[in-house]
N, C-alpha and C positions, 0 to 999 in steps of 0.2 A: 578244815576247809571243806565246805559242802559243794560238791560238783554235780551230784545226781540226786534228784528229788522226784519220787513217784507218789503222787497223791491220787492215783486212780482208784475208783470204786470206794470212795470215802463218803458218799452221800453228801458231798459239798453242794450247797444250793444257794450260794450268794455270789457276789462279784469276786473276782480274783483279788486277793489281798495285795494292796500296794506294798506291804512290808516284804513281799518276795523280791522286790527290786533292790533290797539291801544285801542280797546274796550275790555279791559281785563275781564270784568264781563259778556260778552255776552254769553248767554246760548242757545238762539234760533235764527237762521238766516234762512230766506227763500228768495231765489232768483228765485223762480218759474216763468215760462212764460216770460222769457227774452231771448235775443239773445247774451248772453255772449260769449266771446272768451277766449282761453287759459285754462290752468289747474287750479284746485283748488289751490290757493297759499299756500306756505309753512308756512305762518304766522298762519294758522289755528292750527298748533302745539302749538303755544304760547298762544292760547286762551284756557286755561285749563278748563274753565267752559262750553265751547261749547259742547252741547249734541245733538243738532239737526241742520242739514242743509238741507233745502228743495230745490231740484233742479228739481221738476216735470215740464215737458214740457219746459225745458231750453235747447235751441239748441246750438250746436257748443261749448261745454264746453272743448273740447280737452281731455287731459289725466286726469285721476283721480289718485292722489298719495295716495294710501291707508294708508301710514304711517301717514299722517296728519289727518286721520279720526278715530284714535284709541279711542277717548273719546265719539264718537257718538253712539247713540242707534238706 
């Protein structure tokens, strides 16, 4: 069961993959220091265990949909 996923500093430069929404037990996700595009996807609502998403020094994220961040600390 995957609960911690650190994708920081991976030169990611596309939209955040919708397939991350299939990791239902994910609690910690960091995407820091990438060149991601687009908004935080709505699937984050479906990850009920997600309590942290790191976006430090992540450029061009687009809009943040606060409704999908309700579980975060």
